[in-house]
C-alpha positions in Angstrom: -23.0 -40.5 6.0 -24.5 -37.0 5.3 -23.8 -35.6 1.9 -23.7 -32.1 3.2 -21.1 -31.0 5.7 -20.4 -27.7 7.5 -17.1 -26.0 7.4 -16.0 -22.6 9.0 -13.0 -21.0 7.2 -11.3 -18.1 9.0 -8.8 -16.0 7.3 -6.3 -13.1 7.8 -3.8 -11.4 5.6 -1.2 -8.6 5.8 -1.0 -8.7 9.6 2.4 -7.0 9.5 3.3 -7.6 13.1 0.2 -6.0 14.3 0.5 -7.6 17.7 -0.9 -5.1 20.2 -4.4 -3.8 20.7 -5.2 -0.1 20.2 -7.5 2.0 22.4 -10.1 3.4 20.1 -12.9 5.4 21.7 -12.5 3.6 25.0 -12.7 0.2 23.2 -9.7 -2.0 22.7 -9.4 -3.0 19.0 -7.2 -5.6 17.3 -4.1 -7.3 18.6 -3.1 -11.0 18.5 -4.5 -11.7 22.0 -8.1 -11.0 21.1 -7.6 -12.4 17.6 -6.4 -15.7 19.2 -9.3 -15.5 21.6 -11.8 -15.2 18.8 -10.2 -18.1 16.8 -10.3 -20.3 19.9 -13.9 -19.4 20.6 -14.9 -20.4 17.0 -12.9 -23.6 17.2 -14.8 -24.5 20.3 -18.2 -23.6 18.8 -17.7 -25.1 15.3 -16.1 -28.5 15.2 -15.0 -28.2 11.6 -12.9 -25.0 11.6 -9.8 -24.0 9.6 -7.8 -20.8 10.0 -5.5 -19.6 7.1 -3.2 -16.6 6.6 -2.7 -15.2 3.1 0.8 -13.7 3.5 2.7 -10.8 5.1 2.8 -11.8 8.7 6.1 -10.0 9.0 7.1 -6.3 9.1 5.3 -3.3 10.6 6.2 -3.5 14.3 9.4 -3.0 16.3 8.9 -6.4 17.9 8.9 -8.1 14.5 11.9 -6.0 13.3 14.0 -6.4 16.4 13.7 -10.2 16.4 13.7 -10.5 12.6 10.5 -12.4 12.4 11.3 -15.0 15.2 8.8 -13.2 17.5 6.1 -13.5 14.8 6.8 -17.2 14.3 6.6 -17.9 18.1 3.3 -15.9 18.4 1.9 -17.6 15.3 2.9 -21.0 16.7 0.8 -20.2 19.7 -2.2 -19.2 17.6 -1.6 -22.3 15.4 -3.0 -21.4 12.0 -3.8 -24.5 9.9 -1.9 -23.2 6.8 -0.1 -20.0 5.8 1.2 -18.8 2.4 4.0 -16.4 1.7 3.7 -12.7 1.1 6.3 -10.4 -0.4 7.4 -9.2 3.0 8.2 -12.7 4.2 11.4 -12.3 2.1 12.4 -8.9 3.7 15.0 -10.6 5.9 16.4 -12.6 3.0 15.5 -16.0 1.5 18.0 -17.9 3.7 16.5 -16.4 6.9 13.0 -17.2 5.6 13.9 -20.8 5.2 15.3 -20.8 8.8 12.0 -19.2 10.0 10.1 -21.9 8.2 11.9 -24.6 10.2 10.9 -22.8 13.4 7.2 -22.8 12.4 5.0 -25.5 13.8 2.4 -24.8 11.0 2.7 -25.5 7.3 3.9 -22.7 5.0 3.1 -23.3 1.3 4.1 -21.6 -1.9 3.9 -23.1 -5.4 6.1 -20.7 -7.4 9.3 -19.8 -5.7 12.1 -22.0 -7.0 15.9 -22.4 -7.5 16.6 -21.4 -11.1 19.3 -24.0 -11.7 17.2 -27.1 -11.1 13.7 -25.7 -10.7 13.4 -27.2 -7.2 10.7 -25.4 -5.2 11.7 -23.8 -1.9 8.4 -24.7 -0.2 5.7 -27.3 -0.5 3.3 -25.9 -3.1 0.1 -27.3 -1.5 -1.4 -29.1 1.4 -4.5 -31.3 1.8 -6.1 -30.8 5.2 -8.7 -33.3 6.4 -11.5 -32.0 8.7 -14.8 -33.6 9.6 -14.5 -36.2 6.9 -13.7 -33.5 4.2 -10.5 -33.0 2.2 -9.6 -29.4 1.6 -6.8 -28.5 -0.8 -4.8 -25.3 -0.3 -2.4 -23.9 -2.9 -0.1 -20.9 -2.3 0.6 -18.4 -5.0 2.8 -15.3 -5.5 3.7 -13.6 -8.8 6.8 -11.8 -10.0 5.1 -8.4 -9.5 5.2 -8.8 -5.7 8.5 -10.5 -5.5 10.8 -7.6 -6.2 12.7 -8.0 -2.9 13.8 -11.5 -3.9 15.4 -10.3 -7.2 18.6 -9.4 -5.3 19.1 -13.1 -4.8 20.1 -14.3 -8.2 19.6 -18.0 -7.7 15.9 -17.5 -6.8 13.1 -17.3 -9.5 9.4 -17.0 -9.7 6.7 -17.3 -12.3 6.4 -14.1 -14.2 2.7 -13.5 -14.6 -0.9 -14.4 -13.8 -1.2 -16.7 -16.8 1.7 -18.9 -15.7 0.5 -18.9 -12.1 -2.9 -20.1 -13.4 -1.2 -22.9 -15.3 0.6 -24.0 -12.2 -2.7 -24.1 -10.3 -4.0 -26.3 -13.0 -1.1 -28.7 -12.7 -1.6 -29.1 -8.9 -5.4 -29.4 -9.2 -5.1 -32.1 -11.9 -2.6 -34.0 -9.7 -4.9 -34.0 -6.7 -8.4 -34.4 -8.3 -8.1 -38.2 -7.9 -8.0 -37.9 -4.1 -11.6 -36.8 -3.9 -11.0 -33.1 -2.9 -14.1 -31.6 -1.4 -13.0 -27.9 -1.4 -10.1 -26.2 -3.2 -8.8 -22.9 -1.8 -6.1 -20.7 -3.4 -4.1 -18.7 -0.8 -2.7 -15.8 -2.8 -0.7 -12.7 -2.1 -1.1 -10.7 -5.4 -3.8 -8.1 -4.7 -7.6 -8.1 -5.0 -7.7 -7.0 -8.7 -5.1 -9.5 -9.7 -7.1 -12.2 -7.9 -10.0 -11.4 -10.2 -7.8 -11.7 -13.2 -6.4 -15.0 -11.9 -9.9 -16.4 -11.3 -11.0 -15.6 -14.8 -8.1 -17.7 -16.2 -8.8 -20.8 -14.2 -10.5 -23.8 -15.9 -13.7 -24.7 -14.1 -12.7 -28.3 -14.4 -9.8 -27.7 -12.0 -12.4 -27.2 -9.2 -11.1 -24.0 -7.5 -13.9 -22.8 -5.2 -12.4 -19.9 -3.2 -9.5 -17.4 -3.4 -8.3 -16.0 -0.1 -6.1 -13.1 -1.0 -3.8 -10.4 0.4 -1.3 -7.7 -0.6 -3.7 -4.9 -1.6 -5.0 -4.4 2.0 -8.6 -4.5 0.6 -11.6 -4.2 2.9 -14.7 -5.7 1.3 -18.4 -5.8 2.1 -19.0 -9.1 0.3 -17.0 -11.5 -1.8 -16.4 -10.9 -5.4 -17.5 -13.8 -7.7 -15.5 -14.4 -10.9 -15.8 -17.6 -12.9 -18.0 -19.0 -10.0 -15.0 -18.5 -7.7 -15.5 -16.6 -4.4 -12.8 -14.0 -3.8 -12.2 -12.5 -0.4 -9.6 -10.4 1.6 -9.6 -9.2 5.2 -8.1 -5.7 4.9 -4.9 -5.4 7.0 -3.6 -5.9 10.5 -5.6 -7.7 13.2 -8.5 -5.3 13.5 -10.8 -7.8 11.7 -10.8 -11.4 10.5 -12.7 -12.9 7.6 -15.1 -15.7 8.2 -16.8 -18.1 5.8 -19.6 -20.4 7.1 -19.8 -23.0 4.3 -22.0 -26.0 3.4 -20.0 -28.4 1.3 -21.6 -30.9 -1.0 -19.2 -33.9 -0.6 -20.9 -35.8 -3.5 -20.2 -33.1 -6.1 -17.2 -31.6 -4.3 -18.3 -28.0 -4.3 -19.8 -25.2 -2.2 -23.6 -25.8 -1.8 -24.1 -22.6 0.2 -22.1 -19.9 2.0 -22.1 -16.9 4.3 -19.2 -14.5 4.6 -18.5 -11.7 7.0 -15.7 -9.5 8.3 -15.7 -10.0 12.0 -14.3 -7.0 14.1 -11.7 -7.9 16.6 -12.4 -5.8 19.7 -13.0 -6.1 23.5 -16.8 -6.1 23.1 -16.9 -9.3 21.0 -13.6 -11.2 21.5 -12.1 -12.7 24.6 -8.4 -12.3 25.3 -5.8 -15.2 25.2 -3.7 -15.1 28.4 -1.0 -17.4 26.9 -0.6 -15.0 23.9 -0.4 -12.0 26.3 2.4 -13.7 28.2 4.5 -14.3 25.1 3.8 -10.8 23.8 4.6 -9.3 27.2 8.0 -10.8 27.2 8.9 -9.4 23.8 7.4 -6.0 24.6 9.4 -5.6 27.8 12.6 -6.2 25.8 11.7 -3.7 23.0 10.4 -1.0 25.4 13.9 -0.6 26.9 15.5 0.1 23.5 12.7 1.9 21.7 11.2 4.2 24.3 13.7 7.1 24.0 12.6 10.4 22.6 13.8 11.5 19.1 12.0 14.8 18.6 8.8 16.7 18.9 6.9 17.9 15.8 4.8 21.1 15.9 1.8 18.9 15.3 0.8 15.4 14.2 1.9 14.7 10.6 -0.1 12.3 8.4 0.4 9.7 5.6 -3.2 8.7 4.9 -2.7 7.2 1.4 0.4 6.2 -0.4 -0.7 7.3 -3.9 -0.6 11.0 -3.1 1.6 13.7 -1.6 1.5 13.5 2.2 2.8 15.6 5.1 4.9 12.8 6.6 6.3 11.7 3.2 7.3 15.3 2.4 9.1 15.7 5.7 11.1 12.4 5.3 12.0 13.0 1.7 13.1 16.5 2.6 15.2 15.2 5.5 17.0 12.8 3.2 17.5 15.2 0.3 19.0 17.9 2.6 21.1 15.5 4.6 22.6 13.6 1.6 23.0 16.6 -0.7 20.5 15.4 -3.3 18.6 17.4 -5.9 15.6 15.1 -5.5 14.8 12.3 -3.1 12.4 9.7 -4.4 11.2 8.1 -1.1 9.2 4.9 -1.7 5.7 5.8 -0.4 5.2 2.3 0.8 8.3 2.6 3.0 6.2 4.9 5.3 4.2 2.2 7.1 2.1 4.3 9.5 -0.7 6.7 8.8 0.6 9.4 11.2 3.5 10.3 13.5 3.9 12.8 16.3 3.7 15.3 17.8 6.1 13.4 20.2 8.3 11.0 18.3 10.0 8.2 20.2 12.4 5.7 18.5 9.6 3.1 18.3 7.5 5.5 16.3 10.3 6.0 13.8 11.0 2.3 13.4 7.4 1.4 13.0 6.9 4.3 10.5 10.1 3.5 8.6 11.1 -0.2 9.2 13.1 -0.6 6.0 16.6 0.3 7.0 18.4 -0.2 3.7 21.0 1.8 1.8 20.3 4.9 -0.4 21.9 5.2 -3.8 22.6 8.3 -5.8 22.0 8.3 -9.5 22.6 11.0 -12.0 19.7 11.4 -14.5 18.8 14.0 -17.1 15.7 16.1 -16.8 14.2 14.2 -19.7 14.8 10.8 -18.0 13.3 12.2 -14.8 10.2 13.2 -16.6 9.9 9.7 -18.2 10.3 8.2 -14.7 7.5 10.3 -13.2 5.2 9.7 -16.2 5.7 5.9 -15.7 5.0 6.2 -11.9 1.8 8.1 -12.6 0.5 5.7 -15.3 -3.0 4.5 -15.3 -2.5 1.4 -13.1 -2.0 3.5 -10.0 -5.5 4.9 -10.2 -7.3 1.6 -10.6 -6.4 0.6 -7.1 -3.4 -1.5 -8.0 -0.6 -1.9 -5.5 1.9 0.0 -7.6 5.1 1.7 -6.6 4.7 5.4 -5.8 7.1 8.0 -4.5 7.1 11.0 -2.1 9.1 13.9 -3.7 11.4 16.3 -1.9 10.4 20.0 -2.1 12.3 21.4 -5.1 10.0 19.5 -7.5 6.5 20.6 -8.6 4.5 18.3 -10.9 0.9 18.7 -12.1 -0.6 15.5 -13.5 -3.9 15.1 -15.4 -5.2 11.7 -14.4 -8.1 11.3 -17.0 -5.7 12.1 -19.9 -2.7 10.4 -18.4 -0.6 13.5 -19.0 1.9 15.7 -17.1 0.7 19.3 -17.5 3.5 21.0 -15.5 7.0 19.9 -14.4 9.1 22.4 -12.6 12.4 22.3 -10.6 13.3 25.2 -8.4 10.3 27.1 -9.8 11.3 26.8 -13.4 10.4 24.4 -16.2 12.8 21.5 -16.1 15.2 21.4 -19.0 15.5 17.9 -20.6 19.3 18.2 -20.6 19.8 19.3 -17.0 21.5 16.7 -14.8 19.9 15.9 -11.4 21.3 13.9 -8.5 18.5 11.5 -7.5 18.3 9.5 -4.3 16.7 6.0 -4.3 16.5 3.3 -1.6 18.2 0.0 -2.4 14.9 -1.9 -3.0 13.9 0.7 -5.6 17.4 0.9 -7.1 17.5 -2.9 -7.5 14.2 -2.7 -9.4 14.9 0.6 -11.3 13.7 -0.4 -14.8 10.6 -2.2 -13.6 9.6 0.6 -11.3 10.4 3.6 -13.5 10.2 2.3 -17.1 13.7 3.7 -18.0 16.5 1.3 -18.9 19.1 1.2 -16.1 21.8 1.2 -18.8 20.8 4.7 -19.8 21.4 6.0 -16.3 24.6 4.1 -15.8 26.0 5.5 -19.0 25.8 9.0 -17.5 27.6 8.2 -14.2 27.9 5.0 -12.2 25.5 5.1 -9.3 27.0 5.1 -5.8 25.9 4.2 -2.3 25.7 7.4 -0.2 24.5 5.9 3.0 24.2 2.3 4.2 21.4 3.2 6.6 18.6 5.4 5.4 16.9 5.3 8.8 20.0 6.5 10.5 20.0 9.6 8.3 16.4 10.3 9.1 16.9 9.7 12.8 19.9 12.1 12.9 17.9 14.8 11.0 14.9 14.5 13.3 17.0 14.5 16.5 18.7 17.7 15.5 15.6 19.5 14.5 12.7 20.4 16.9 9.2 21.6 16.1 9.3 20.3 12.5 6.2 20.8 10.3 5.2 20.1 6.7 2.2 21.2 4.7 0.9 19.7 1.5 2.6 22.3 -0.9 1.8 21.0 -4.4 4.9 18.9 -5.1 2.5 16.5 -6.8 -0.9 17.9 -7.8 -3.2 15.2 -9.2 -6.1 16.5 -11.3 -9.0 14.1 -11.3 
């Protein structure tokens, strides 16, 4: 038997319900039909092929939202990945619903560090060993507390708190399976590219981890990072591309002898379509088109949201709509709640839902000017500028902040054109997700705010408020007007 064996490892992450292809310069790009077509093509050409997904299959499309992930599971069942790990958005419909979806999946979903606090029982199988071409490949799924904020609302659920503890859990699993002659060990993570590097640095080489396939930070790479002799990759976001490793495995020494990695574009020039996937997708699309095709409004022009860590046109409009409609002094709209890079000029209901899929409550909190300054200083701390996947906020128009990034310092902080007094009381709006994680996201103890006035729910549907505002206003426009000026 040959010592060296070939293995092709395909990987996706952060697909976010990106089901349909887009017409880009007369060429169809992305979509699950061509993605499936490419995977099937590779499976026919390369006998030893595995396809894995590093989290966040859910959220981002009206099809996924309308059917609460069931559509995604059915489509993924047809594509038939070999293994999937959880991302933070897999918990968006609730842990109980996630466990129901896991029962509907015909593929394994792994996660090593979500557990029930009372008895430390894991919610999912932490690992799986897949055998292909006479090789044994160990996959381990990892999340960390930083990306599990959504699950904090479910008090019985816990997670490991940091990269160090996650590394120790990897060590336990690797030690338990080393005796089974594992030829390749792959971590499927959903913690962000920079965090993957930190995790790799803490892994003991004796544990035998060869590759980290990651997600969460939506990172596009030219070539793998190598830390502690571990290859680290990610495939951006959506279905516009897929990562591909062509590996030669040394089955005597159980390691990677040689490798080639590439990001393969998914488009009509290079990928065949999958008619079975198109049939499934067509059925869901027909249902959603009836409900989501109605016109909401028309903007004066297309408004954009190109990057979450800055003031944007679309973010400004939506935060203004909420502040005005709900009678707030300031609306802090989670920048990551805006899921599309542009909207308009014609806005139909589907555009709104895909742009703003998180239809949760909004809370009103009363804070002092001094507390608000501390909140914004914490939001603008150094981690944001290192490419981390931090929480960031779009501000409504009465606020003007100038922030010096190199010196980590707020240079100017005005409200209604005047310097904000530390003792002034402000009515602040926060979505439920951000309210539930107030101290973690803003660095101010919740007890301080609660002592001023008990926060209250002022709407149970943030998206309903936005829809009503947009539908009663035509030809809306927003410019970047310096609500948040970042000096680099």
